ROFI-926250 format. One record per residue (C-alpha): chain; x, y, z; residue in three letters; residue number from 1. Coordinates in steps of 0.05 Angstrom, whole numbers, plus 5000, padded with zeros to 4 digits. Each point is the difference from the previous one (the first is absolute). Layout:
N
<torlum chain="A" c1="X" c2="Y" c3="Z" resn="ALA" resi="NUM"/>
...
//
This chain:
231
<torlum chain="A" c1="5189" c2="4733" c3="5035" resn="MET" resi="1"/>
<torlum chain="A" c1="4995" c2="5037" c3="4934" resn="ARG" resi="2"/>
<torlum chain="A" c1="4926" c2="5015" c3="5007" resn="MET" resi="3"/>
<torlum chain="A" c1="5011" c2="5032" c3="5069" resn="VAL" resi="4"/>
<torlum chain="A" c1="5055" c2="5043" c3="4970" resn="LYS" resi="5"/>
<torlum chain="A" c1="4952" c2="5021" c3="4945" resn="LYS" resi="6"/>
<torlum chain="A" c1="4947" c2="5019" c3="5051" resn="ILE" resi="7"/>
<torlum chain="A" c1="5050" c2="5039" c3="5043" resn="VAL" resi="8"/>
<torlum chain="A" c1="5031" c2="5034" c3="4939" resn="ALA" resi="9"/>
<torlum chain="A" c1="4932" c2="5021" c3="4972" resn="GLY" resi="10"/>
<torlum chain="A" c1="4975" c2="5028" c3="5066" resn="ILE" resi="11"/>
<torlum chain="A" c1="5066" c2="5033" c3="5017" resn="ALA" resi="12"/>
<torlum chain="A" c1="5000" c2="5038" c3="4934" resn="VAL" resi="13"/>
<torlum chain="A" c1="4930" c2="5025" c3="5013" resn="LEU" resi="14"/>
<torlum chain="A" c1="5018" c2="5022" c3="5070" resn="LEU" resi="15"/>
<torlum chain="A" c1="5063" c2="5035" c3="4979" resn="VAL" resi="16"/>
<torlum chain="A" c1="4960" c2="5035" c3="4947" resn="ALA" resi="17"/>
<torlum chain="A" c1="4946" c2="5020" c3="5049" resn="ALA" resi="18"/>
<torlum chain="A" c1="5048" c2="5025" c3="5053" resn="ALA" resi="19"/>
<torlum chain="A" c1="5054" c2="5031" c3="4958" resn="ALA" resi="20"/>
<torlum chain="A" c1="4958" c2="5035" c3="4948" resn="LEU" resi="21"/>
<torlum chain="A" c1="4967" c2="5042" c3="5055" resn="LEU" resi="22"/>
<torlum chain="A" c1="5061" c2="5043" c3="5000" resn="PHE" resi="23"/>
<torlum chain="A" c1="5009" c2="5007" c3="4924" resn="LEU" resi="24"/>
<torlum chain="A" c1="4954" c2="5056" c3="4980" resn="SER" resi="25"/>
<torlum chain="A" c1="5031" c2="5032" c3="4938" resn="TYR" resi="26"/>
<torlum chain="A" c1="5074" c2="4994" c3="5015" resn="ASP" resi="27"/>
<torlum chain="A" c1="5037" c2="4953" c3="4954" resn="ARG" resi="28"/>
<torlum chain="A" c1="5062" c2="5006" c3="5043" resn="ILE" resi="29"/>
<torlum chain="A" c1="4963" c2="4966" c3="5057" resn="ILE" resi="30"/>
<torlum chain="A" c1="4978" c2="4945" c3="4952" resn="VAL" resi="31"/>
<torlum chain="A" c1="5073" c2="4988" c3="4983" resn="ALA" resi="32"/>
<torlum chain="A" c1="5018" c2="4996" c3="5074" resn="ILE" resi="33"/>
<torlum chain="A" c1="4945" c2="4950" c3="5013" resn="LEU" resi="34"/>
<torlum chain="A" c1="5019" c2="4958" c3="4940" resn="GLU" resi="35"/>
<torlum chain="A" c1="5071" c2="4996" c3="5025" resn="LYS" resi="36"/>
<torlum chain="A" c1="4981" c2="4987" c3="5073" resn="SER" resi="37"/>
<torlum chain="A" c1="4951" c2="4944" c3="4985" resn="TYR" resi="38"/>
<torlum chain="A" c1="5032" c2="4977" c3="4934" resn="ASN" resi="39"/>
<torlum chain="A" c1="4935" c2="5014" c3="4963" resn="LEU" resi="40"/>
<torlum chain="A" c1="4981" c2="5025" c3="4931" resn="ASP" resi="41"/>
<torlum chain="A" c1="4943" c2="5050" c3="5011" resn="ILE" resi="42"/>
<torlum chain="A" c1="4966" c2="5032" c3="4941" resn="ARG" resi="43"/>
<torlum chain="A" c1="4935" c2="5038" c3="4990" resn="TYR" resi="44"/>
<torlum chain="A" c1="4971" c2="5049" c3="4950" resn="VAL" resi="45"/>
<torlum chain="A" c1="4968" c2="5049" c3="5049" resn="LYS" resi="46"/>
<torlum chain="A" c1="4994" c2="5012" c3="5075" resn="CYS" resi="47"/>
<torlum chain="A" c1="4953" c2="5050" c3="5032" resn="SER" resi="48"/>
<torlum chain="A" c1="4979" c2="5016" c3="5071" resn="LYS" resi="49"/>
<torlum chain="A" c1="4931" c2="5024" c3="5021" resn="ASP" resi="50"/>
<torlum chain="A" c1="4980" c2="5043" c3="5059" resn="PHE" resi="51"/>
<torlum chain="A" c1="4985" c2="4939" c3="5044" resn="SER" resi="52"/>
<torlum chain="A" c1="5073" c2="4977" c3="4994" resn="GLY" resi="53"/>
<torlum chain="A" c1="4984" c2="4942" c3="4953" resn="LYS" resi="54"/>
<torlum chain="A" c1="5052" c2="4985" c3="4947" resn="LEU" resi="55"/>
<torlum chain="A" c1="4975" c2="4979" c3="4931" resn="ASN" resi="56"/>
<torlum chain="A" c1="5045" c2="4964" c3="4950" resn="PHE" resi="57"/>
<torlum chain="A" c1="4989" c2="4984" c3="4927" resn="LYS" resi="58"/>
<torlum chain="A" c1="5034" c2="4940" c3="4967" resn="ASP" resi="59"/>
<torlum chain="A" c1="5041" c2="4981" c3="5061" resn="LEU" resi="60"/>
<torlum chain="A" c1="5053" c2="4946" c3="4995" resn="SER" resi="61"/>
<torlum chain="A" c1="5040" c2="4975" c3="5061" resn="VAL" resi="62"/>
<torlum chain="A" c1="5048" c2="4943" c3="4987" resn="VAL" resi="63"/>
<torlum chain="A" c1="5052" c2="4968" c3="5045" resn="SER" resi="64"/>
<torlum chain="A" c1="5065" c2="4999" c3="4960" resn="LYS" resi="65"/>
<torlum chain="A" c1="5031" c2="4938" c3="5034" resn="PRO" resi="66"/>
<torlum chain="A" c1="4936" c2="4958" c3="4996" resn="ALA" resi="67"/>
<torlum chain="A" c1="4975" c2="5028" c3="4933" resn="GLY" resi="68"/>
<torlum chain="A" c1="4930" c2="5000" c3="5031" resn="ARG" resi="69"/>
<torlum chain="A" c1="4953" c2="5057" c3="5014" resn="GLY" resi="70"/>
<torlum chain="A" c1="4934" c2="5032" c3="4982" resn="ILE" resi="71"/>
<torlum chain="A" c1="4972" c2="5040" c3="4942" resn="ILE" resi="72"/>
<torlum chain="A" c1="4939" c2="5042" c3="5016" resn="SER" resi="73"/>
<torlum chain="A" c1="4959" c2="5046" c3="4954" resn="ARG" resi="74"/>
<torlum chain="A" c1="4982" c2="5044" c3="5059" resn="THR" resi="75"/>
<torlum chain="A" c1="5020" c2="5000" c3="5074" resn="ALA" resi="76"/>
<torlum chain="A" c1="4975" c2="5038" c3="5060" resn="GLU" resi="77"/>
<torlum chain="A" c1="5036" c2="5007" c3="5066" resn="LEU" resi="78"/>
<torlum chain="A" c1="4967" c2="5032" c3="5060" resn="ARG" resi="79"/>
<torlum chain="A" c1="5040" c2="5011" c3="5064" resn="PRO" resi="80"/>
<torlum chain="A" c1="4963" c2="5013" c3="5065" resn="SER" resi="81"/>
<torlum chain="A" c1="5002" c2="4990" c3="5075" resn="PHE" resi="82"/>
<torlum chain="A" c1="4952" c2="4949" c3="5030" resn="LEU" resi="83"/>
<torlum chain="A" c1="4998" c2="4998" c3="5076" resn="ASN" resi="84"/>
<torlum chain="A" c1="5068" c2="5035" c3="5001" resn="LYS" resi="85"/>
<torlum chain="A" c1="5029" c2="4948" c3="4953" resn="ARG" resi="86"/>
<torlum chain="A" c1="5028" c2="5019" c3="4931" resn="PHE" resi="87"/>
<torlum chain="A" c1="4967" c2="4959" c3="4945" resn="VAL" resi="88"/>
<torlum chain="A" c1="5001" c2="5001" c3="4924" resn="VAL" resi="89"/>
<torlum chain="A" c1="4939" c2="4979" c3="4960" resn="ALA" resi="90"/>
<torlum chain="A" c1="5018" c2="4978" c3="4930" resn="PHE" resi="91"/>
<torlum chain="A" c1="4957" c2="4987" c3="4939" resn="ASN" resi="92"/>
<torlum chain="A" c1="5032" c2="4975" c3="4935" resn="PHE" resi="93"/>
<torlum chain="A" c1="4954" c2="4993" c3="4940" resn="GLN" resi="94"/>
<torlum chain="A" c1="5010" c2="4957" c3="4938" resn="ASP" resi="95"/>
<torlum chain="A" c1="5061" c2="4965" c3="5029" resn="VAL" resi="96"/>
<torlum chain="A" c1="5044" c2="4942" c3="4977" resn="SER" resi="97"/>
<torlum chain="A" c1="5061" c2="4969" c3="5031" resn="PHE" resi="98"/>
<torlum chain="A" c1="5064" c2="5002" c3="4959" resn="LYS" resi="99"/>
<torlum chain="A" c1="5059" c2="4953" c3="4998" resn="LYS" resi="100"/>
<torlum chain="A" c1="5059" c2="4991" c3="4954" resn="GLU" resi="101"/>
<torlum chain="A" c1="4991" c2="4926" c3="4986" resn="ALA" resi="102"/>
<torlum chain="A" c1="4947" c2="4977" c3="4951" resn="VAL" resi="103"/>
<torlum chain="A" c1="4942" c2="4965" c3="5035" resn="ASN" resi="104"/>
<torlum chain="A" c1="4997" c2="4926" c3="4991" resn="LYS" resi="105"/>
<torlum chain="A" c1="4932" c2="4967" c3="4988" resn="PRO" resi="106"/>
<torlum chain="A" c1="4963" c2="5003" c3="5066" resn="GLU" resi="107"/>
<torlum chain="A" c1="4990" c2="4935" c3="5038" resn="LYS" resi="108"/>
<torlum chain="A" c1="4950" c2="4993" c3="5057" resn="TYR" resi="109"/>
<torlum chain="A" c1="5015" c2="4930" c3="5027" resn="ASP" resi="110"/>
<torlum chain="A" c1="5044" c2="5018" c3="5060" resn="THR" resi="111"/>
<torlum chain="A" c1="4994" c2="5043" c3="5062" resn="LEU" resi="112"/>
<torlum chain="A" c1="5060" c2="5042" c3="4979" resn="ALA" resi="113"/>
<torlum chain="A" c1="4969" c2="5013" c3="4932" resn="ALA" resi="114"/>
<torlum chain="A" c1="4934" c2="5022" c3="5030" resn="LEU" resi="115"/>
<torlum chain="A" c1="5033" c2="5047" c3="5050" resn="LEU" resi="116"/>
<torlum chain="A" c1="5043" c2="5033" c3="4947" resn="SER" resi="117"/>
<torlum chain="A" c1="4944" c2="5007" c3="4948" resn="THR" resi="118"/>
<torlum chain="A" c1="4978" c2="5071" c3="5019" resn="PRO" resi="119"/>
<torlum chain="A" c1="5071" c2="5027" c3="4987" resn="PHE" resi="120"/>
<torlum chain="A" c1="5004" c2="4978" c3="4928" resn="SER" resi="121"/>
<torlum chain="A" c1="5005" c2="5057" c3="4949" resn="SER" resi="122"/>
<torlum chain="A" c1="4942" c2="4968" c3="4962" resn="ASP" resi="123"/>
<torlum chain="A" c1="4948" c2="5034" c3="5043" resn="TRP" resi="124"/>
<torlum chain="A" c1="4975" c2="5071" c3="4998" resn="ARG" resi="125"/>
<torlum chain="A" c1="4969" c2="5025" c3="5064" resn="TYR" resi="126"/>
<torlum chain="A" c1="4947" c2="5054" c3="4999" resn="ARG" resi="127"/>
<torlum chain="A" c1="5018" c2="5024" c3="5070" resn="PRO" resi="128"/>
<torlum chain="A" c1="5056" c2="4983" c3="5048" resn="ILE" resi="129"/>
<torlum chain="A" c1="4985" c2="5038" c3="5063" resn="ARG" resi="130"/>
<torlum chain="A" c1="5012" c2="4998" c3="5074" resn="GLY" resi="131"/>
<torlum chain="A" c1="5031" c2="5036" c3="5059" resn="VAL" resi="132"/>
<torlum chain="A" c1="5073" c2="4999" c3="5022" resn="ALA" resi="133"/>
<torlum chain="A" c1="5021" c2="5019" c3="5070" resn="GLU" resi="134"/>
<torlum chain="A" c1="5075" c2="5008" c3="5014" resn="PRO" resi="135"/>
<torlum chain="A" c1="5020" c2="4982" c3="5072" resn="THR" resi="136"/>
<torlum chain="A" c1="5066" c2="4996" c3="5037" resn="ALA" resi="137"/>
<torlum chain="A" c1="5010" c2="4928" c3="4980" resn="LYS" resi="138"/>
<torlum chain="A" c1="4957" c2="4987" c3="4939" resn="SER" resi="139"/>
<torlum chain="A" c1="4952" c2="5024" c3="4947" resn="ILE" resi="140"/>
<torlum chain="A" c1="4929" c2="4976" c3="5016" resn="LYS" resi="141"/>
<torlum chain="A" c1="4954" c2="4986" c3="4942" resn="ILE" resi="142"/>
<torlum chain="A" c1="4925" c2="5005" c3="5008" resn="LYS" resi="143"/>
<torlum chain="A" c1="4940" c2="4995" c3="4953" resn="GLU" resi="144"/>
<torlum chain="A" c1="5045" c2="4979" c3="4942" resn="PHE" resi="145"/>
<torlum chain="A" c1="4959" c2="4978" c3="4941" resn="GLU" resi="146"/>
<torlum chain="A" c1="5017" c2="4985" c3="4928" resn="ALA" resi="147"/>
<torlum chain="A" c1="4944" c2="4984" c3="4950" resn="VAL" resi="148"/>
<torlum chain="A" c1="5001" c2="4974" c3="4929" resn="SER" resi="149"/>
<torlum chain="A" c1="4950" c2="4964" c3="4956" resn="ASP" resi="150"/>
<torlum chain="A" c1="5028" c2="4932" c3="5019" resn="ASP" resi="151"/>
<torlum chain="A" c1="5036" c2="5011" c3="5067" resn="LEU" resi="152"/>
<torlum chain="A" c1="4990" c2="5035" c3="5066" resn="LYS" resi="153"/>
<torlum chain="A" c1="5053" c2="5009" c3="5054" resn="LEU" resi="154"/>
<torlum chain="A" c1="4991" c2="5026" c3="5071" resn="SER" resi="155"/>
<torlum chain="A" c1="5055" c2="5006" c3="5050" resn="LEU" resi="156"/>
<torlum chain="A" c1="5012" c2="5023" c3="5072" resn="THR" resi="157"/>
<torlum chain="A" c1="5065" c2="4997" c3="5038" resn="GLY" resi="158"/>
<torlum chain="A" c1="5069" c2="5029" c3="5012" resn="GLU" resi="159"/>
<torlum chain="A" c1="5065" c2="5007" c3="4961" resn="LEU" resi="160"/>
<torlum chain="A" c1="5056" c2="5006" c3="5052" resn="PHE" resi="161"/>
<torlum chain="A" c1="5061" c2="5043" c3="4987" resn="TYR" resi="162"/>
<torlum chain="A" c1="5043" c2="4940" c3="5021" resn="THR" resi="163"/>
<torlum chain="A" c1="4973" c2="4962" c3="4940" resn="GLY" resi="164"/>
<torlum chain="A" c1="4947" c2="4958" c3="5034" resn="GLY" resi="165"/>
<torlum chain="A" c1="4928" c2="4996" c3="4978" resn="ILE" resi="166"/>
<torlum chain="A" c1="4933" c2="4983" c3="5032" resn="ASP" resi="167"/>
<torlum chain="A" c1="4943" c2="5000" c3="4950" resn="PHE" resi="168"/>
<torlum chain="A" c1="4930" c2="4972" c3="4997" resn="ASP" resi="169"/>
<torlum chain="A" c1="4979" c2="4994" c3="4927" resn="ILE" resi="170"/>
<torlum chain="A" c1="4937" c2="4979" c3="4963" resn="VAL" resi="171"/>
<torlum chain="A" c1="5003" c2="4986" c3="4925" resn="ILE" resi="172"/>
<torlum chain="A" c1="4935" c2="4996" c3="4961" resn="GLY" resi="173"/>
<torlum chain="A" c1="4998" c2="4960" c3="4935" resn="PHE" resi="174"/>
<torlum chain="A" c1="4946" c2="5011" c3="4947" resn="ALA" resi="175"/>
<torlum chain="A" c1="4965" c2="4939" c3="4968" resn="PRO" resi="176"/>
<torlum chain="A" c1="5044" c2="5010" c3="4938" resn="SER" resi="177"/>
<torlum chain="A" c1="5061" c2="4984" c3="5043" resn="LEU" resi="178"/>
<torlum chain="A" c1="4971" c2="4948" c3="5047" resn="THR" resi="179"/>
<torlum chain="A" c1="4983" c2="4960" c3="4937" resn="ALA" resi="180"/>
<torlum chain="A" c1="5075" c2="4993" c3="4988" resn="LYS" resi="181"/>
<torlum chain="A" c1="5015" c2="4974" c3="5071" resn="ILE" resi="182"/>
<torlum chain="A" c1="4997" c2="4924" c3="5008" resn="PRO" resi="183"/>
<torlum chain="A" c1="4932" c2="4985" c3="5033" resn="PRO" resi="184"/>
<torlum chain="A" c1="5030" c2="4956" c3="5055" resn="GLU" resi="185"/>
<torlum chain="A" c1="5046" c2="5059" c3="5018" resn="PHE" resi="186"/>
<torlum chain="A" c1="4949" c2="5056" c3="4993" resn="ALA" resi="187"/>
<torlum chain="A" c1="4947" c2="4963" c3="5040" resn="ASN" resi="188"/>
<torlum chain="A" c1="5046" c2="4992" c3="5061" resn="THR" resi="189"/>
<torlum chain="A" c1="5044" c2="5062" c3="5003" resn="ILE" resi="190"/>
<torlum chain="A" c1="4949" c2="5051" c3="4975" resn="LEU" resi="191"/>
<torlum chain="A" c1="4936" c2="5024" c3="5032" resn="ASP" resi="192"/>
<torlum chain="A" c1="4937" c2="5017" c3="4960" resn="PRO" resi="193"/>
<torlum chain="A" c1="4984" c2="5074" c3="4994" resn="ASP" resi="194"/>
<torlum chain="A" c1="4947" c2="5043" c3="4965" resn="LYS" resi="195"/>
<torlum chain="A" c1="4982" c2="4993" c3="4927" resn="ASP" resi="196"/>
<torlum chain="A" c1="5041" c2="4937" c3="4989" resn="GLY" resi="197"/>
<torlum chain="A" c1="5065" c2="5031" c3="5026" resn="TRP" resi="198"/>
<torlum chain="A" c1="5045" c2="4960" c3="5047" resn="LYS" resi="199"/>
<torlum chain="A" c1="5050" c2="5027" c3="5051" resn="SER" resi="200"/>
<torlum chain="A" c1="5066" c2="4979" c3="5031" resn="LEU" resi="201"/>
<torlum chain="A" c1="5017" c2="5025" c3="5070" resn="SER" resi="202"/>
<torlum chain="A" c1="5071" c2="4998" c3="5026" resn="ALA" resi="203"/>
<torlum chain="A" c1="5045" c2="5029" c3="5054" resn="ARG" resi="204"/>
<torlum chain="A" c1="5073" c2="5013" c3="4982" resn="ILE" resi="205"/>
<torlum chain="A" c1="5049" c2="5020" c3="5055" resn="SER" resi="206"/>
<torlum chain="A" c1="5073" c2="5001" c3="5020" resn="GLY" resi="207"/>
<torlum chain="A" c1="5061" c2="5004" c3="4955" resn="ASP" resi="208"/>
<torlum chain="A" c1="4978" c2="5005" c3="4927" resn="PRO" resi="209"/>
<torlum chain="A" c1="5056" c2="4952" c3="4982" resn="ASN" resi="210"/>
<torlum chain="A" c1="4975" c2="4949" c3="5051" resn="LYS" resi="211"/>
<torlum chain="A" c1="4928" c2="5018" c3="5012" resn="PRO" resi="212"/>
<torlum chain="A" c1="4947" c2="4968" c3="5041" resn="SER" resi="213"/>
<torlum chain="A" c1="4938" c2="4988" c3="4958" resn="ILE" resi="214"/>
<torlum chain="A" c1="4932" c2="4981" c3="5026" resn="GLN" resi="215"/>
<torlum chain="A" c1="4943" c2="4984" c3="4953" resn="VAL" resi="216"/>
<torlum chain="A" c1="4929" c2="4984" c3="5023" resn="SER" resi="217"/>
<torlum chain="A" c1="4934" c2="4985" c3="4966" resn="SER" resi="218"/>
<torlum chain="A" c1="4936" c2="4965" c3="5020" resn="ARG" resi="219"/>
<torlum chain="A" c1="5031" c2="4932" c3="4983" resn="LEU" resi="220"/>
<torlum chain="A" c1="5074" c2="5012" c3="5002" resn="PHE" resi="221"/>
<torlum chain="A" c1="5053" c2="5025" c3="5049" resn="ARG" resi="222"/>
<torlum chain="A" c1="5075" c2="5004" c3="4987" resn="LEU" resi="223"/>
<torlum chain="A" c1="5057" c2="5032" c3="5038" resn="LYS" resi="224"/>
<torlum chain="A" c1="5070" c2="5003" c3="4972" resn="ILE" resi="225"/>
<torlum chain="A" c1="5054" c2="5025" c3="5049" resn="ASN" resi="226"/>
<torlum chain="A" c1="5064" c2="5033" c3="4976" resn="ALA" resi="227"/>
<torlum chain="A" c1="4998" c2="4974" c3="4929" resn="LEU" resi="228"/>
<torlum chain="A" c1="5064" c2="5020" c3="4965" resn="SER" resi="229"/>
<torlum chain="A" c1="4998" c2="5032" c3="4932" resn="GLY" resi="230"/>
<torlum chain="A" c1="5028" c2="4973" c3="4935" resn="THR" resi="231"/>
//
Protein backbone atom coordinates (compact mmCIF):
# COMPACT_ATOMS: atom_id res chain seq x y z
CA MET A 1 0.00 0.00 0.00
CA ARG A 2 1.22 3.49 -0.83
CA MET A 3 0.41 4.87 2.59
CA VAL A 4 2.46 2.14 4.29
CA LYS A 5 5.39 2.91 2.00
CA LYS A 6 5.07 6.59 2.96
CA ILE A 7 5.11 5.71 6.64
CA VAL A 8 8.14 3.43 6.27
CA ALA A 9 9.98 5.91 4.04
CA GLY A 10 9.41 8.79 6.45
CA ILE A 11 10.49 6.84 9.51
CA ALA A 12 13.45 5.25 7.73
CA VAL A 13 14.82 8.64 6.71
CA LEU A 14 14.56 9.88 10.29
CA LEU A 15 16.31 6.78 11.60
CA VAL A 16 19.10 6.89 9.04
CA ALA A 17 19.59 10.54 9.93
CA ALA A 18 19.64 9.82 13.65
CA ALA A 19 22.01 6.87 13.38
CA ALA A 20 24.31 8.04 10.59
CA LEU A 21 24.77 11.66 11.62
CA LEU A 22 26.26 10.55 14.95
CA PHE A 23 29.48 9.93 13.09
CA LEU A 24 29.57 13.11 11.00
CA SER A 25 31.08 15.74 13.27
CA TYR A 26 32.80 18.27 10.99
CA ASP A 27 34.13 16.02 8.25
CA ARG A 28 32.49 16.59 4.87
CA ILE A 29 34.29 13.52 3.49
CA ILE A 30 32.29 11.31 5.85
CA VAL A 31 29.11 13.07 4.72
CA ALA A 32 29.94 12.13 1.13
CA ILE A 33 30.52 8.50 2.14
CA LEU A 34 27.20 8.35 3.97
CA GLU A 35 25.37 9.97 1.08
CA LYS A 36 26.75 7.36 -1.30
CA SER A 37 26.19 4.42 1.07
CA TYR A 38 22.55 5.27 1.81
CA ASN A 39 21.80 7.13 -1.45
CA LEU A 40 20.95 10.26 0.54
CA ASP A 41 21.30 13.98 0.00
CA ILE A 42 22.48 15.38 3.38
CA ARG A 43 22.88 19.11 3.85
CA TYR A 44 23.28 21.39 6.83
CA VAL A 45 24.60 24.86 7.55
CA LYS A 46 26.43 24.10 10.79
CA CYS A 47 27.29 21.16 13.06
CA SER A 48 28.74 21.44 16.57
CA LYS A 49 29.45 19.01 19.38
CA ASP A 50 29.24 19.87 23.06
CA PHE A 51 31.09 18.32 26.01
CA SER A 52 28.27 15.87 26.73
CA GLY A 53 28.67 14.32 23.26
CA LYS A 54 25.45 15.82 21.87
CA LEU A 55 25.54 16.85 18.23
CA ASN A 56 23.73 20.06 17.24
CA PHE A 57 22.75 20.78 13.64
CA LYS A 58 21.39 23.92 12.05
CA ASP A 59 19.19 23.83 8.93
CA LEU A 60 19.48 20.09 8.43
CA SER A 61 18.06 18.43 5.32
CA VAL A 62 18.11 14.64 4.80
CA VAL A 63 16.46 13.38 1.60
CA SER A 64 16.31 9.90 0.09
CA LYS A 65 17.33 10.29 -3.56
CA PRO A 66 15.35 7.30 -4.92
CA ALA A 67 12.13 8.20 -3.09
CA GLY A 68 12.51 11.98 -3.25
CA ARG A 69 11.29 12.08 0.35
CA GLY A 70 12.96 13.27 3.49
CA ILE A 71 12.94 15.84 6.25
CA ILE A 72 13.92 19.48 6.60
CA SER A 73 14.65 20.67 10.13
CA ARG A 74 15.64 24.11 11.39
CA THR A 75 17.60 22.56 14.26
CA ALA A 76 18.40 18.98 15.23
CA GLU A 77 19.93 17.43 18.33
CA LEU A 78 21.33 13.89 18.54
CA ARG A 79 22.44 12.49 21.87
CA PRO A 80 24.09 9.02 21.94
CA SER A 81 24.28 7.14 25.23
CA PHE A 82 24.27 3.71 26.84
CA LEU A 83 21.14 2.64 28.71
CA ASN A 84 21.42 -0.64 30.63
CA LYS A 85 24.40 -1.55 28.44
CA ARG A 86 22.39 -0.84 25.27
CA PHE A 87 23.44 1.83 22.78
CA VAL A 88 20.62 4.30 22.13
CA VAL A 89 20.26 7.58 20.27
CA ALA A 90 17.86 10.27 21.47
CA PHE A 91 16.88 12.63 18.66
CA ASN A 92 15.06 15.95 18.72
CA PHE A 93 14.24 17.75 15.48
CA GLN A 94 12.66 21.22 15.77
CA ASP A 95 10.56 23.07 13.20
CA VAL A 96 10.36 20.07 10.88
CA SER A 97 8.54 19.33 7.64
CA PHE A 98 8.52 16.30 5.38
CA LYS A 99 9.73 16.80 1.82
CA LYS A 100 8.74 15.01 -1.35
CA GLU A 101 9.32 15.69 -5.04
CA ALA A 102 5.70 15.40 -6.14
CA VAL A 103 3.31 18.28 -5.52
CA ASN A 104 0.74 17.46 -2.87
CA LYS A 105 -2.75 16.84 -4.11
CA PRO A 106 -5.66 18.28 -2.11
CA GLU A 107 -5.95 16.22 1.05
CA LYS A 108 -8.87 13.83 1.40
CA TYR A 109 -9.93 12.28 4.67
CA ASP A 110 -12.62 9.79 3.64
CA THR A 111 -10.60 6.55 3.56
CA LEU A 112 -8.43 4.62 6.00
CA ALA A 113 -5.44 4.91 3.67
CA ALA A 114 -5.85 8.69 3.51
CA LEU A 115 -6.02 9.04 7.29
CA LEU A 116 -2.97 6.85 7.88
CA SER A 117 -0.86 8.74 5.34
CA THR A 118 -1.97 12.23 6.45
CA PRO A 119 0.93 12.88 8.92
CA PHE A 120 3.50 12.40 6.14
CA SER A 121 2.20 15.14 3.87
CA SER A 122 4.61 18.02 3.31
CA ASP A 123 1.76 20.40 4.25
CA TRP A 124 2.48 20.08 7.96
CA ARG A 125 5.19 21.72 10.03
CA TYR A 126 6.03 19.93 13.26
CA ARG A 127 7.41 21.84 16.20
CA PRO A 128 9.23 18.78 17.53
CA ILE A 129 9.86 15.32 16.16
CA ARG A 130 11.59 13.42 18.90
CA GLY A 131 12.19 9.94 20.18
CA VAL A 132 14.76 7.26 20.93
CA ALA A 133 16.31 4.82 18.46
CA GLU A 134 18.01 1.61 19.60
CA PRO A 135 19.96 -0.39 16.99
CA THR A 136 19.95 -4.15 17.65
CA ALA A 137 21.31 -7.18 15.82
CA LYS A 138 18.11 -7.57 13.77
CA SER A 139 16.33 -4.23 13.82
CA ILE A 140 16.13 -0.62 14.90
CA LYS A 141 13.72 -0.20 17.79
CA ILE A 142 11.82 3.06 18.07
CA LYS A 143 10.54 4.32 21.41
CA GLU A 144 8.87 7.51 22.61
CA PHE A 145 8.50 8.78 19.03
CA GLU A 146 6.36 11.90 18.96
CA ALA A 147 5.61 14.46 16.27
CA VAL A 148 3.48 17.50 17.12
CA SER A 149 1.97 20.21 14.92
CA ASP A 150 -0.96 22.59 15.35
CA ASP A 151 -3.35 20.21 13.59
CA LEU A 152 -1.77 16.76 13.91
CA LYS A 153 -0.01 14.60 16.47
CA LEU A 154 1.75 11.30 15.77
CA SER A 155 3.13 8.81 18.28
CA LEU A 156 4.83 5.57 17.34
CA THR A 157 6.49 2.55 18.93
CA GLY A 158 7.91 -0.47 17.19
CA GLU A 159 10.67 -1.96 15.08
CA LEU A 160 12.09 -1.51 11.61
CA PHE A 161 13.79 -4.80 10.69
CA TYR A 162 16.91 -4.88 8.53
CA THR A 163 15.20 -7.52 6.36
CA GLY A 164 12.59 -4.92 5.43
CA GLY A 165 9.78 -5.95 7.75
CA ILE A 166 8.01 -3.58 10.11
CA ASP A 167 6.06 -3.84 13.35
CA PHE A 168 4.62 -0.49 14.47
CA ASP A 169 1.89 0.67 16.81
CA ILE A 170 0.83 4.18 15.82
CA VAL A 171 -1.62 6.75 17.15
CA ILE A 172 -2.57 9.75 15.00
CA GLY A 173 -4.32 12.69 16.61
CA PHE A 174 -6.52 15.02 14.51
CA ALA A 175 -7.43 18.56 15.60
CA PRO A 176 -11.03 19.79 15.29
CA SER A 177 -10.02 21.70 12.15
CA LEU A 178 -9.28 18.35 10.47
CA THR A 179 -11.99 16.19 11.99
CA ALA A 180 -14.50 18.67 10.54
CA LYS A 181 -13.31 17.55 7.07
CA ILE A 182 -13.84 13.85 7.78
CA PRO A 183 -17.30 12.47 6.93
CA PRO A 184 -19.18 12.17 10.26
CA GLU A 185 -20.24 8.56 9.69
CA PHE A 186 -16.57 7.68 9.16
CA ALA A 187 -15.11 9.82 11.95
CA ASN A 188 -17.63 8.63 14.52
CA THR A 189 -16.75 4.95 14.01
CA ILE A 190 -13.03 4.80 13.26
CA LEU A 191 -11.85 7.67 15.49
CA ASP A 192 -11.92 7.92 19.27
CA PRO A 193 -12.65 11.20 21.09
CA ASP A 194 -9.66 12.85 22.75
CA LYS A 195 -8.98 16.02 24.74
CA ASP A 196 -10.04 19.50 23.60
CA GLY A 197 -12.11 18.23 20.68
CA TRP A 198 -9.28 16.21 19.14
CA LYS A 199 -9.89 12.69 17.84
CA SER A 200 -7.40 9.84 17.45
CA LEU A 201 -6.81 6.85 15.18
CA SER A 202 -4.97 3.82 16.59
CA ALA A 203 -3.47 1.20 14.29
CA ARG A 204 -0.92 -1.61 14.19
CA ILE A 205 1.03 -2.15 10.96
CA SER A 206 3.25 -5.22 10.62
CA GLY A 207 4.90 -7.58 8.15
CA ASP A 208 6.05 -6.83 4.63
CA PRO A 209 5.47 -3.11 3.82
CA ASN A 210 4.31 -4.17 0.34
CA LYS A 211 1.76 -6.61 1.81
CA PRO A 212 1.20 -5.40 5.36
CA SER A 213 -1.14 -6.58 8.02
CA ILE A 214 -3.15 -3.63 9.35
CA GLN A 215 -5.26 -3.63 12.48
CA VAL A 216 -7.41 -0.67 13.41
CA SER A 217 -9.44 -0.46 16.59
CA SER A 218 -11.65 2.14 18.23
CA ARG A 219 -14.45 2.09 20.78
CA LEU A 220 -16.99 1.21 18.09
CA PHE A 221 -14.90 -0.24 15.28
CA ARG A 222 -12.43 -3.06 14.70
CA LEU A 223 -10.80 -3.96 11.40
CA LYS A 224 -8.00 -6.33 10.46
CA ILE A 225 -6.55 -6.49 6.97
CA ASN A 226 -4.09 -9.34 6.35
CA ALA A 227 -1.40 -9.17 3.65
CA LEU A 228 -3.00 -6.41 1.64
CA SER A 229 -0.99 -5.93 -1.55
CA GLY A 230 0.05 -2.46 -2.63
CA THR A 231 -0.94 -0.61 -5.74
